[in-house]
N, C-alpha and C positions, 0 to 999 in steps of 0.2 A: 514560631518563625514568621517574620513578615515577608510579604511577597512584593518585590520591586519590579515593576514593569517599565519598559521604555516609554517615552512619550507617545501619546495616541497617534500623532501624525506619522511617527516612525513605524508603529505597529500596522497602521492602515496601509502603508506603502508595501507591506509584505503580504497583503491579502489578495486573493484572487478576485478580480473585479467583474468577471462574467464573460460571456461569449464574445463581445466586441473587442475585448482586450487581447492583444497578441501574447503568445507564450513569453514569459519573462526571462528567457535565457539571453545572455550576452552573446557577442559575436563568437567568443571562444566556447560557447555551450555551457558556461557556468552561471549559476545564480550568485555566486560569491567566490572570490579568489581561493578560499579554502575548501570549496566544495568540488566534487568530481564533475567532469563535464556531463551534462544532461542527466545529472543525479544518478549516475550508474553505480549503485551499491548492491551487487548481486546477493541473493538470498541463499545462505547455506542450506543444503538439502534437508538437514534434520528439522529445520523450522517447518517445512511443508509436511514432512512425515508426522510431526507433532499435531499439526492441524487435522490431518486425515485420521489420526487416532481418536479424535473426538467428534468430528463432523463428517457426515456423509453427503455426497453430491450425486444425485441421480440425474443423468443427462449431461449434455455437453458443457464445457467450461471455456470461457474466454480469459486469456491472460493478456491484458492490453499494455503491459510494460515489461515485455518478456526478456529483454536483454539478450543474453546468450542461452536462455532456456533453463535457467536454474530451477525455477518453480515448475515450468511446463514439463520438464523431463521427469520429475518426481510424480507429477499427476499422471503422465502417460504410463509410467512404470506401474502405477496402481490400477491401470486399466481404463483410465478416463480418456474420452475424446477431447482434445484441447485445440483451440484456435489461438495461435500466438501472434501478436502484433506488437509493434513498438514505433515510436517516433523516429528512432534511429535504426538503420539496418546494421545488425551485428552478426551476420552469417547464421542467423537463426530466425525462423518465423518470417512475418511480412513486415518490412520496414516502411517508413514514410506514413504511418497511420497516426494521426493526432486523435487520441482517444476522446479528448474533451470536445471535439467537433464532430464526433460520430453521432448520427441521429437515430440509429437503431442498433440493438445488441446483436452480436455475432454468435451468441450461444445462450444457453439457459442461465448459467451461473457466471459470475465474474470473480476471479481470484487474482490478486496481484500484490506486489510490494510497490506502492506508488512513489512517485518523486515527492520529496519533501521541500519545504521552503516556499516562501511567497504565496502560501495558501494553496499550493498545488495538490497536496494530499487531501485537503478539505474538498477541493473541487472534484477530485477523483471519486471520493465517497459519494458526494451528492449526485454526480452524474451517473455513477454505477447504479445507485438506488433508483434513479429515474428510469434508466434503461431496462432494468429487470422487473419493473412493475407489470409489464405485459407477459413476461415469461413465467412469473411465479418462482423465479430462481433466487438463490442465496448470493450474498456479496460477502467476501472475506478479504480484509485488508490487513497487511502487516504494518503496524504503526508504532511510532515511538510511544512508550508507556506514558511519558509525561504529557502527551496530548490529551489524555483522559482528564487531566486536572488543569485545564487552561481556561481562563475567563473568557477568551474570545471564542471558545468552542462549546461553551455551556449550552447555548441554544441548539447547536448541532446534535449534541448527545440527547437532549431532552425531546427534540423534535423527531429524531430518528433513533429511538432506543434500541441498542443492539440486543440480539438474542443471547449472545455469548461473548465473553472476553477471555482469551486464553493467554495467561501470563507466562512468558518464556524466561527461564532463570538465567540462561547463558547463551548469548548469540552475538556475533560480531559480523556486520556486513561491511567488508573491506571496500574502499573506493576502487572501482574498476577491478575488483577481485585481487587486489595487490596490497598486501600488508605494508609494503615499503612506502606506499603513498598515503598512509594514514596520518591524520593529525593527532594531537595529544588527546583529543576528545573522542576519537572514533570508537575506541573500545569501552567508553563509559556509557554509551547509549544502552537503554534497556527496551525490549520490544514486546509487543503483544499482538495476537491475532484478534481482530474485532470482526464478528460475524453477524450479519443481519439476515433474518429469515423473512419470507413473504408475509407471514402472520405478524401482526403487531404484538410486540413483546411487552407484557405487563411488568416483568422482572427480568433482569439481566443475569444469566448464569455466569459465575466466575470460577475459572479453573486455573490451576497451577500445573505446569508441565516442565519436567527436566529434559532439556534437549540432549543431554548425555545419553538418554535411553534410546535416542533415534539417530545416533551417528552410525555411519556405515560400519 
């Protein structure tokens, strides 16, 4: 099967260009008319439970895109101390915090479902890895499975080889936690947890987890 990509100029316009570049949200908070404002696609609790079934986190955890606490609450229920922040205040955690402009980490580990589109997820990964260099903490990101096989991200994966990839068989992150706002593609996305450890990974462990085992 051949791989057809948009023109280079189009692809580059969707890449994060670094610290001087403002966040790419439009006035209505969207990256695209079909996307949820401020990329708010809450994480079902079974996804975080699946992560905790395979990965341990000793020490505090920062959730920098906490939304309404969907990930944070599961972590707290498991006994973890969690610092929750978000760019937008949603009656949970600390609002008004732009993770990509934070210069020091607020906890040992970083776990989140980052915003997608225009290179934001890539920027979250790179920034989280840089912030946890001094803490010796892990980074865990819930990413679109397709991002593992994208030519623009080959350098990212080879430069920062993950310690583990956890493939989730069934998961839907509804826009604004509301299925009625879904587009025709919302339920077609497939997700995985990508975990980086402080030690340089020579090989990436690959695990498959059924989210049905972790529903309430």
